[in-house]
C-alpha positions in Angstrom: -0.4 -80.4 31.1 -0.9 -76.7 31.8 1.5 -74.2 30.3 3.0 -71.4 32.3 0.9 -68.9 30.4 -2.3 -70.9 31.2 -1.4 -71.0 34.9 -0.6 -67.3 35.0 -3.9 -66.5 33.3 -5.8 -68.7 35.8 -4.1 -67.0 38.7 -4.8 -63.5 37.3 -8.5 -64.4 36.8 -8.7 -65.7 40.4 -7.0 -62.5 41.6 -9.5 -60.3 39.8 -12.4 -62.2 41.3 -11.0 -61.9 44.8 -10.3 -58.2 44.2 -13.9 -57.7 43.1 -15.0 -59.6 46.2 -12.9 -57.3 48.4 -14.3 -54.2 46.8 -17.9 -55.3 46.9 -17.4 -56.6 50.5 -16.1 -53.2 51.6 -19.7 -52.0 51.3 -20.2 -54.1 54.4 -17.9 -52.1 56.7 -18.3 -50.3 60.0 -16.5 -47.3 61.4 -14.1 -47.7 64.4 -12.3 -44.6 65.5 -10.6 -43.1 62.4 -10.9 -46.0 60.0 -13.6 -48.1 58.3 -13.3 -51.7 59.2 -13.8 -54.0 56.3 -13.4 -57.6 57.4 -14.0 -59.0 53.9 -10.7 -57.5 52.7 -8.8 -59.6 55.3 -10.7 -62.7 54.4 -9.6 -62.1 50.8 -6.0 -61.6 51.9 -6.0 -65.0 53.4 -7.7 -66.6 50.4 -5.0 -65.0 48.2 -2.3 -66.4 50.5 -3.7 -69.9 50.3 -4.6 -69.9 46.6 -2.2 -67.5 44.9 0.7 -66.7 47.1 2.1 -63.5 48.7 2.8 -61.3 45.7 -0.6 -61.8 44.2 -2.1 -61.1 47.7 -0.3 -57.8 47.9 -1.3 -56.9 44.4 -5.0 -57.7 45.1 -4.8 -55.8 48.4 -3.3 -52.7 46.7 -5.8 -52.9 43.7 -8.8 -53.3 46.0 -7.6 -50.4 48.2 -7.2 -48.2 45.1 -10.6 -49.1 43.7 -12.2 -48.6 47.1 -10.6 -45.1 47.4 -11.6 -44.2 43.8 -15.3 -45.1 44.5 -15.3 -43.6 48.0 -15.7 -46.9 49.7 -12.6 -46.6 51.9 -10.0 -44.3 53.2 -6.2 -44.1 52.6 -6.0 -46.3 55.6 -7.0 -49.2 53.3 -3.5 -49.3 51.9 -1.5 -50.1 55.1 -4.5 -51.8 56.6 -4.5 -54.5 53.9 -1.1 -54.8 52.3 1.0 -55.6 55.3 -1.4 -58.4 56.3 -1.5 -59.8 52.8 2.2 -59.9 52.5 2.8 -61.5 55.9 0.1 -64.1 55.7 1.2 -64.9 52.1 4.7 -65.5 53.2 3.7 -67.5 56.2 1.4 -69.8 54.2 4.0 -70.3 51.4 6.7 -71.2 54.0 4.6 -73.4 56.4 1.3 -74.4 54.7 -0.1 -73.9 58.2 -3.6 -72.2 58.2 -3.7 -71.2 61.9 -0.2 -69.5 61.6 -1.4 -67.9 58.4 -4.4 -66.4 60.2 -2.1 -65.1 63.0 0.2 -63.6 60.4 -2.7 -61.7 58.8 -3.8 -60.4 62.2 -0.2 -59.3 63.1 0.6 -57.9 59.7 -2.6 -55.8 59.6 -3.1 -54.8 63.2 0.4 -54.2 64.3 2.5 -53.4 61.2 -0.4 -51.9 59.2 -1.7 -50.0 62.3 1.7 -48.5 63.0 2.3 -47.6 59.3 -1.1 -45.9 59.1 0.2 -43.2 61.4 2.5 -41.5 58.9 -0.2 -41.9 56.2 -2.6 -40.0 58.4 0.0 -37.3 59.2 1.5 -36.8 55.7 -1.3 -37.7 53.3 -4.5 -37.0 55.3 -3.4 -33.8 57.0 -3.9 -35.0 60.5 -1.7 -33.3 63.1 0.6 -35.5 65.1 -1.1 -34.2 68.3 -4.6 -35.4 67.1 -3.7 -39.1 67.0 -1.3 -41.4 68.8 1.1 -43.5 66.7 -0.7 -46.6 67.8 -4.3 -45.2 67.2 -5.0 -47.5 64.3 -4.0 -50.7 65.9 -7.3 -51.4 67.6 -9.6 -50.7 64.6 -7.3 -52.7 62.3 -7.3 -55.5 64.9 -11.1 -55.6 65.1 -11.3 -55.7 61.3 -8.6 -58.3 60.7 -9.8 -60.7 63.4 -13.3 -60.7 61.9 -11.9 -61.4 58.5 -9.6 -64.0 59.7 -12.4 -65.9 61.5 -14.5 -65.7 58.3 -11.7 -67.0 56.2 -10.8 -69.8 58.7 -14.4 -71.0 58.6 -14.7 -70.8 54.8 -11.4 -72.5 54.2 -12.2 -75.3 56.7 -15.5 -75.9 55.0 -14.4 -75.6 51.4 -11.0 -77.4 52.1 -12.8 -80.6 52.8 -14.1 -80.7 49.2 -10.6 -80.3 47.7 -11.7 -77.2 45.8 -8.9 -75.0 47.3 -6.2 -77.5 46.2 -7.6 -77.5 42.6 -7.7 -73.7 42.5 -4.1 -73.5 43.8 -2.7 -75.9 41.2 
């Protein structure tokens, strides 16, 4: 029987591994308009939702965004672009255990909510003028990135899910 401390240590270790994967995976990004699209981050968001839950997912998204910014691998858009999707897909999976709905929640959370919240980040923290960008300018780049990551995670979870490995990790 696993103790609570053992379970928390296991979850923390998995979160660290997924955070590292998101940071390393951000080296494989591509620019779209004003942001760098990193689909691996969105794949990691969904893996966190399925294996660890919503709060670990938000923590991993925040930490990976912070590390990416420190090392110059991302922009400040990494924060709203990852954290909203992580929260929404984590909540969706914890409530429904439905993978397709979880993928949709990641896309909606990142593209719509994260895209809209990127606007004030660009204005107040990046010094963009309100006339330079429209309030919905980040929705399309975030959508491209999150759809790519969602497809990757859907394929990965479908393949690995058949082995039972995901269930063992989530225990």
